[in-house]
Backbone as numpy.savetxt, mean C-alpha at the origin, in Angstrom:
# Nx Ny Nz CAx CAy CAz Cx Cy Cz
34.86 21.43 -39.08 33.57 21.60 -39.78 32.56 20.12 -39.56
33.24 19.08 -39.80 32.68 17.66 -39.70 32.20 17.57 -38.26
33.03 17.93 -37.43 32.73 17.72 -35.98 31.45 18.53 -35.66
31.47 19.86 -36.08 30.28 20.54 -35.84 28.81 19.93 -36.26
29.08 19.49 -37.56 27.80 18.69 -38.18 27.41 17.58 -37.25
28.34 16.79 -36.79 28.18 15.64 -35.93 27.46 15.99 -34.83
27.97 17.06 -33.99 27.56 17.44 -32.87 26.06 17.91 -33.00
25.67 18.70 -34.14 24.33 19.10 -34.31 23.31 17.89 -34.79
23.95 16.96 -35.57 23.04 15.73 -35.84 22.83 14.99 -34.51
23.84 14.79 -33.84 23.83 14.12 -32.52 22.64 14.63 -31.66
22.74 16.05 -31.43 21.70 16.91 -30.59 20.45 16.62 -31.20
20.28 16.82 -32.48 18.96 16.51 -33.25 18.33 15.05 -32.85
19.29 14.01 -32.88 18.78 12.83 -32.71 18.36 12.59 -31.16
19.28 13.12 -30.28 18.91 13.03 -28.90 17.78 13.76 -28.56
17.60 14.92 -28.97 16.33 15.63 -28.78 14.99 14.94 -29.03
15.04 14.13 -30.45 13.91 13.44 -30.77 13.80 12.19 -30.00
14.84 11.54 -29.54 14.70 10.44 -28.45 13.96 10.94 -27.38
14.40 12.08 -26.74 13.90 12.64 -25.38 12.35 12.95 -25.66
11.97 13.56 -26.74 10.61 13.87 -26.98 9.66 12.70 -27.40
10.36 11.76 -27.88 9.62 10.43 -28.22 9.32 9.72 -26.82
10.21 9.76 -25.86 10.00 9.47 -24.58 9.00 10.12 -23.93
8.85 11.36 -23.84 7.88 12.08 -23.18 6.61 11.88 -23.84
6.67 11.55 -25.26 5.14 11.33 -25.87 4.65 9.94 -25.39
5.61 8.96 -25.06 5.18 7.78 -24.66 4.97 7.32 -23.23
4.78 8.53 -22.45 4.51 8.14 -20.98 3.14 8.26 -20.74
2.31 7.27 -20.07 1.04 7.12 -20.13 0.68 6.85 -18.61
-0.37 7.71 -18.15 -0.77 7.29 -16.72 -2.14 7.17 -16.79
-2.59 5.93 -16.02 -4.05 5.47 -15.74 -4.45 5.53 -14.26
-5.75 6.23 -14.02 -5.90 6.25 -12.58 -7.35 5.69 -12.60
-7.40 4.70 -11.56 -8.84 3.81 -11.51 -9.27 4.05 -9.93
-10.47 3.77 -9.62 -10.75 3.59 -8.53 -10.33 2.35 -7.72
-10.03 2.32 -6.41 -9.99 1.00 -5.68 -11.31 0.53 -5.40
-11.33 -0.87 -5.75 -12.57 -1.48 -5.55 -12.60 -2.22 -4.11
-13.62 -2.06 -3.23 -13.67 -2.70 -1.90 -14.41 -4.14 -2.26
-13.63 -5.19 -2.01 -14.00 -6.46 -2.25 -14.33 -7.26 -0.76
-14.46 -6.30 0.28 -14.67 -6.90 1.70 -15.88 -7.50 1.88
-15.95 -8.42 2.77 -17.17 -9.34 2.87 -18.34 -8.45 3.37
-19.54 -8.67 3.11 -20.72 -7.86 3.80 -20.68 -7.79 5.20
-20.90 -6.64 5.86 -20.91 -6.30 7.15 -19.71 -5.70 7.71
-18.68 -5.66 6.65 -17.34 -4.92 7.14 -17.70 -3.66 7.88
-16.94 -3.54 8.92 -17.21 -2.26 9.71 -16.31 -0.93 9.03
-15.79 -1.14 7.96 -14.88 -0.14 7.20 -15.65 0.03 5.89
-15.63 1.23 5.64 -16.04 1.75 4.15 -14.75 2.30 3.51
-14.45 1.71 2.36 -13.17 1.86 1.72 -13.27 2.68 0.55
-12.38 3.55 0.17 -12.49 4.22 -0.86 -10.82 4.71 -1.31
-10.76 5.01 -2.52 -9.34 5.43 -2.95 -8.97 5.05 -4.57
-7.80 5.58 -4.97 -7.45 5.42 -6.16 -6.16 4.84 -6.23
-5.89 4.30 -7.63 -4.61 3.68 -8.01 -4.08 4.18 -9.12
-2.91 4.72 -9.48 -2.43 5.23 -10.60 -1.30 4.34 -11.27
-1.58 4.31 -12.64 -0.19 3.43 -13.22 0.16 4.30 -14.19
1.66 4.19 -14.07 2.37 5.04 -15.17 3.27 4.03 -15.84
3.27 4.18 -17.11 4.19 3.46 -18.14 4.98 4.52 -18.88
6.28 4.08 -19.22 7.19 4.80 -19.95 7.54 3.93 -20.85
7.12 4.18 -22.32 7.21 3.29 -23.18 8.37 3.81 -24.14
9.23 2.91 -24.40 10.49 3.38 -25.28 10.73 2.05 -26.07
10.88 2.36 -27.39 10.91 1.24 -28.22 10.05 0.33 -28.15
10.38 -1.07 -27.77 9.66 -2.00 -27.62 9.65 -2.55 -26.12
9.94 -1.61 -25.16 9.92 -2.05 -23.78 9.01 -1.01 -22.89
8.58 -1.56 -21.89 7.63 -0.66 -20.97 8.28 -0.69 -19.64
8.44 0.46 -18.92 8.83 0.45 -17.58 7.55 0.97 -16.85
6.88 0.18 -15.99 5.90 0.48 -15.16 6.20 0.94 -13.84
5.12 1.68 -13.24 5.37 2.16 -11.74 3.70 2.39 -11.24
3.61 2.33 -10.03 2.22 2.50 -9.61 2.24 3.20 -8.26
1.05 3.77 -8.04 1.11 4.49 -6.59 -0.52 4.34 -6.26
-0.75 4.50 -5.04 -2.21 4.39 -4.64 -2.43 5.02 -3.14
-3.77 5.36 -2.94 -4.13 5.72 -1.56 -5.45 5.29 -1.25
-5.53 4.84 0.06 -6.66 4.02 0.41 -7.08 4.70 1.57
-8.34 5.05 1.76 -8.91 5.75 2.83 -9.99 4.79 3.44
-10.02 4.85 4.75 -10.96 3.89 5.57 -11.94 4.63 6.57
-13.23 4.48 6.62 -13.80 5.06 7.51 -14.84 3.83 8.34
-14.67 4.10 9.67 -15.29 3.15 10.61 -16.70 3.57 10.60
-17.63 2.57 9.68 -18.93 2.77 9.76 -19.66 1.95 10.93
-19.07 1.32 11.65 -19.63 0.56 12.89 -19.96 1.39 14.11
-20.38 0.77 15.15 -20.56 1.55 16.31 -19.71 1.20 17.40
-18.60 0.52 17.14 -17.59 0.23 18.10 -16.23 0.84 17.48
-15.32 1.20 18.37 -14.03 1.74 18.28 -13.13 0.21 17.67
-12.27 0.53 16.83 -11.28 -0.47 16.07 -9.97 -0.38 16.75
-9.31 -1.34 17.00 -7.90 -1.29 17.35 -7.02 -1.96 16.43
-7.60 -2.88 15.38 -6.58 -3.65 14.44 -7.36 -3.78 13.30
-6.66 -3.60 12.00 -7.24 -3.65 10.70 -6.19 -4.40 10.08
-6.68 -5.57 9.23 -5.83 -6.08 8.37 -6.43 -6.25 7.21
-5.90 -5.59 6.09 -6.26 -5.70 4.64 -5.42 -6.17 3.63
-5.91 -6.50 2.60 -5.01 -7.07 1.51 -5.30 -6.26 0.23
-4.24 -5.67 -0.46 -4.47 -5.01 -1.70 -3.89 -5.74 -2.91
-4.49 -5.82 -3.96 -4.23 -6.39 -5.09 -4.23 -5.38 -6.10
-3.15 -5.29 -7.08 -3.36 -4.26 -8.05 -2.53 -4.78 -9.25
-3.00 -4.34 -10.58 -2.35 -4.83 -11.72 -2.45 -3.72 -12.58
-1.39 -3.14 -13.41 -1.30 -2.18 -14.22 -1.27 -2.93 -15.82
-1.31 -2.08 -16.56 -1.47 -2.47 -18.19 -0.45 -3.42 -18.33
0.89 -3.21 -18.17 2.09 -4.01 -18.55 2.80 -4.57 -17.46
2.58 -4.14 -16.22 3.50 -4.64 -15.22 2.88 -6.00 -14.53
3.68 -6.53 -13.61 3.34 -7.57 -12.84 2.22 -7.38 -11.79
1.18 -8.03 -11.46 0.41 -7.53 -10.28 1.15 -7.83 -9.03
0.73 -6.89 -8.05 1.43 -6.97 -6.86 0.29 -7.26 -5.71
0.70 -7.78 -4.63 -0.10 -8.21 -3.58 0.48 -7.50 -2.31
-0.26 -6.71 -1.52 0.31 -6.19 -0.39 -0.45 -6.28 0.81
-0.03 -6.69 1.98 -0.80 -6.77 3.22 -0.57 -5.46 3.98
-1.84 -4.97 4.50 -1.73 -3.55 5.12 -2.07 -3.86 6.71
-1.38 -3.90 7.61 -1.72 -4.06 8.96 -1.87 -2.78 9.64
-2.88 -2.32 10.45 -2.91 -1.15 11.28 -3.13 -1.62 12.55
-2.08 -1.72 13.46 -2.71 -2.11 15.01 -2.52 -0.82 15.77
-3.66 -0.52 16.22 -3.77 0.62 17.23 -4.08 0.23 18.67
-3.49 -0.90 18.88 -3.73 -1.44 20.30 -2.82 -0.77 21.34
-1.63 -0.27 20.82 -0.84 0.40 22.11 -0.92 1.97 21.84
-1.83 2.58 20.96 -1.69 3.83 20.80 -2.96 4.55 20.34
-4.10 4.06 20.87 -5.27 4.75 20.52 -6.14 3.82 19.75
-7.34 4.07 19.07 -8.36 3.34 18.26 -8.86 4.21 17.10
-9.68 3.52 16.52 -10.29 4.23 15.26 -11.78 4.34 15.77
-12.24 5.59 16.15 -13.58 5.72 16.91 -14.55 5.58 15.63
-15.82 5.18 16.05 -17.05 5.28 15.08 -17.15 6.58 14.35
-17.22 6.48 13.09 -17.29 7.63 12.28 -15.93 8.35 11.73
-14.81 7.95 12.42 -13.57 8.35 12.38 -12.98 7.93 10.87
-12.19 8.67 10.27 -11.56 8.28 8.99 -10.10 8.27 9.11
-9.52 7.57 8.21 -7.89 7.56 8.19 -7.48 7.08 7.00
-6.28 7.38 6.67 -5.49 7.04 5.53 -5.02 5.53 5.98
-5.53 4.57 5.34 -5.17 3.12 5.74 -3.89 2.81 5.08
-3.71 3.38 3.76 -2.52 3.06 3.08 -2.00 4.07 2.08
-1.00 4.34 1.92 -0.48 5.36 0.89 0.81 4.89 0.33
0.81 4.97 -0.93 2.09 4.73 -1.89 2.21 5.73 -2.74
2.58 6.92 -2.62 2.56 7.96 -3.52 3.94 8.50 -3.76
4.03 9.79 -4.19 5.34 10.33 -4.66 6.44 10.16 -3.64
7.54 9.59 -3.94 8.67 9.35 -3.03 8.51 7.92 -2.63
7.33 7.33 -2.84 7.14 5.89 -2.42 6.43 5.06 -3.48
6.60 5.76 -4.85 6.26 4.81 -5.74 6.81 3.51 -5.98
6.10 2.61 -6.16 6.69 1.37 -6.46 6.99 1.11 -7.93
8.20 1.02 -8.25 8.58 0.64 -9.57 8.57 -0.72 -9.93
8.48 -1.08 -11.10 8.24 -2.39 -11.53 8.40 -2.67 -12.88
9.05 -3.67 -13.32 8.92 -4.43 -14.54 9.58 -3.41 -15.62
10.52 -3.94 -16.34 10.84 -3.41 -17.70 10.60 -4.66 -18.41
9.41 -4.58 -19.37 9.14 -5.91 -20.00 8.93 -5.36 -21.55
9.01 -6.44 -22.43 8.60 -6.03 -23.76 7.18 -5.70 -24.04
6.79 -4.83 -24.94 5.45 -4.61 -25.18 4.52 -5.71 -25.61
3.57 -5.95 -25.17 2.50 -7.08 -25.47 1.20 -6.69 -25.23
0.37 -7.50 -25.31 -1.11 -7.11 -24.95 -1.19 -6.52 -23.53
-2.10 -5.49 -23.45 -2.21 -4.92 -21.89 -3.15 -5.95 -21.11
-2.81 -5.77 -19.96 -3.52 -6.46 -18.71 -4.58 -5.54 -18.58
-5.80 -6.10 -18.07 -6.87 -5.39 -17.47 -6.49 -4.77 -16.25
-6.65 -3.25 -16.03 -6.37 -2.61 -14.92 -7.22 -3.04 -13.81
-6.67 -3.35 -12.61 -7.49 -3.47 -11.40 -6.90 -3.25 -10.13
-7.33 -2.65 -9.11 -7.00 -2.35 -7.77 -8.11 -2.72 -6.98
-7.92 -3.82 -6.07 -8.73 -4.17 -5.01 -8.37 -4.35 -3.75
-9.20 -3.87 -2.72 -8.83 -4.13 -1.40 -10.00 -5.06 -0.64
-9.45 -5.87 0.31 -10.48 -6.70 1.10 -9.78 -6.54 2.44
-10.89 -6.26 3.25 -10.67 -6.00 4.86 -10.70 -7.53 5.11
-9.50 -8.18 5.58 -9.59 -9.67 6.20 -9.93 -9.88 7.70
-9.57 -8.76 8.47 -9.70 -9.00 9.99 -9.85 -7.54 10.54
-10.71 -7.45 11.62 -10.90 -6.16 12.39 -11.18 -6.58 13.77
-10.47 -6.02 14.75 -10.53 -6.34 16.20 -11.29 -4.96 16.87
-12.21 -5.25 17.46 -12.75 -4.11 18.12 -12.03 -3.86 19.47
-12.27 -2.56 20.12 -11.81 -2.44 21.39 -12.30 -3.22 22.57
-13.50 -3.69 22.39 -14.23 -4.66 23.28 -13.74 -6.14 23.23
-12.83 -6.32 22.22 -12.36 -7.73 22.02 -13.06 -8.48 20.89
-14.13 -8.07 20.53 -15.03 -8.70 19.52 -14.19 -8.55 17.97
-14.52 -9.40 17.14 -14.00 -9.37 15.83 -14.82 -9.49 14.54
-14.15 -9.05 13.46 -14.98 -9.25 12.32 -13.85 -9.84 11.32
-14.14 -10.87 10.56 -13.25 -11.62 9.54 -12.69 -12.73 10.13
-11.53 -13.41 9.69 -10.84 -14.65 9.83 -9.57 -14.20 10.59
-9.72 -14.75 11.96 -8.47 -14.56 12.86 -7.26 -15.26 12.55
-7.12 -16.30 11.73 -6.09 -16.93 11.42 -5.31 -16.00 10.29
-5.86 -14.82 9.71 -5.10 -14.16 8.85 -4.27 -13.12 9.56
-4.60 -12.88 10.84 -3.96 -11.93 11.58 -3.07 -12.74 12.89
-2.76 -13.91 12.78 -2.22 -14.78 13.69 -0.81 -13.89 14.06
-0.10 -13.59 12.87 1.18 -13.12 13.31 1.20 -11.78 13.95
0.15 -10.96 13.62 0.07 -9.68 14.51 -0.36 -9.91 15.83
-1.29 -10.85 15.90 -1.84 -11.09 17.33 -0.71 -11.77 18.26
0.19 -12.58 17.71 1.28 -13.34 18.38 2.40 -12.16 18.82
2.62 -11.35 18.00 3.62 -10.42 18.09 3.19 -9.49 19.32
1.87 -9.24 19.25 1.30 -8.16 20.34 1.47 -9.20 21.58
1.12 -10.32 21.60 1.31 -11.05 22.81 2.75 -10.98 23.50
3.60 -11.25 22.63 5.02 -11.45 22.90 5.40 -10.07 23.52
5.04 -8.80 23.08 5.21 -7.61 23.48 4.50 -7.55 24.96
3.27 -7.97 25.13 2.72 -7.71 26.40 3.29 -8.70 27.42
3.68 -9.80 27.02 4.55 -10.87 27.88 5.80 -10.21 28.53
6.65 -9.52 27.55 7.74 -8.96 27.89 7.60 -7.71 28.91
6.45 -6.99 28.57 6.21 -5.76 29.42 6.00 -6.31 30.81
5.03 -7.45 30.85 4.75 -7.86 32.29 5.94 -8.35 32.90
6.95 -9.12 32.32 8.21 -9.62 32.75 9.08 -8.36 33.33
9.17 -7.22 32.54 9.84 -5.91 32.72 9.25 -5.41 33.98
8.16 -5.36 34.16 7.37 -4.85 35.21 7.44 -5.64 36.71
7.52 -6.87 36.29 7.85 -7.86 37.74 9.16 -7.51 37.95
10.10 -7.48 37.05 11.37 -7.69 37.50 11.72 -6.01 38.25
11.15 -4.93 37.69 11.41 -3.69 38.41 10.63 -3.76 39.76
9.55 -4.39 39.96 8.92 -4.57 41.19 9.75 -5.27 42.27
10.46 -6.34 41.78 11.38 -7.07 42.78 12.83 -6.30 43.04
12.92 -5.47 42.32 14.09 -4.69 42.71 13.87 -3.21 42.62
13.69 -2.61 43.86 13.32 -1.31 44.12 14.33 -0.29 43.61
15.63 -0.76 43.82 16.72 0.29 43.40 16.64 0.45 41.73
16.28 -0.56 41.12 16.21 -0.39 39.64 14.98 0.28 39.09
14.03 0.42 39.95 12.54 1.22 39.43 12.96 2.90 39.39
13.97 3.18 39.83 14.18 4.72 39.93 14.51 4.90 38.49
């Protein structure tokens, strides 16, 4: 008899805890703000969502976002480098670098749109179990740092893209060496 009473009381407390957790889940969705320099060839739009699960005096935060870019210039684009900064109510702010290199597989034509970045279901970034305190101001910002056009001209600061450009140069150098090797040995070319 006492065991049955214990089980009933335990289940009542357990259901209260689960219900309390469900009541304490909050989701905030805000627009991603484009902080690119004037003259950027990309028009940026998107949203960021921050979800918090509040249990007792702790907060578990996660976030997801989707950013779209449209080429509003008159030249095709082969490289985009952008930086995203976002901060939720109780999480730590994150900084993400978004490289999109189309050098080897096409370009972003004038007027064309694409998903520049997506971090959504299945890719949600979880963060921070922290004690409850004052909430941060929500923000999600993107800044286009560098764009390279198909004709070789650029927009932005080339030093921010030096790693991508060096990697591309190394790939091209390796490709040239491989082609030269194959040309010097006809039996390998088959």
